[in-house]
C-alpha positions, 0 to 999 in steps of 0.5 A, a space after each residue: 398679275 396676268 388676267 385669266 380670260 375664259 368663256 361661260 355658257 349659260 344653259 336653261 337646265 342642269 340636265 343640259 349642262 350635264 349633257 353639254 359637258 359630257 358631249 364637249 369632253 367626248 369631242 376633246 373640248 376643255 369644258 366643265 360645269 360651274 355654278 352660274 356666277 352670281 352676277 349673271 342671270 340664268 334659269 338654272 344654277 349651272 353653266 359651262 366654263 370653256 376656253 375661248 378657243 373652243 367657243 365656236 366648236 362648243 356652240 356648234 356641238 350644242 346646236 348640232 345636238 339640240 342642246 339649248 344655251 341661253 347666252 355666252 359671256 367672256 369672263 376676265 379675272 384680274 386678281 379677285 375681280 371678275 368682269 363678264 361681257 355678254 357676247 351672244 344670246 342663244 
């Protein structure tokens, strides 16, 4: 079975998750709100899931719009196991 790899952006509030998703979708990025994975620590219960090819565009958009993000992780799902690697802190 092939591994599925994607990004997870942790955000500090539900409001910022909702605003970030709305702005990203308007910009044509494949982003959606997900519950923050239990293995990750965040100040709110929601995060943004995105395609890795959209990472630079997403962070630039969030920064440009003044929406804070806490950290970026790359997730790798292999069967039922998901591992997370912290890439950057906001």
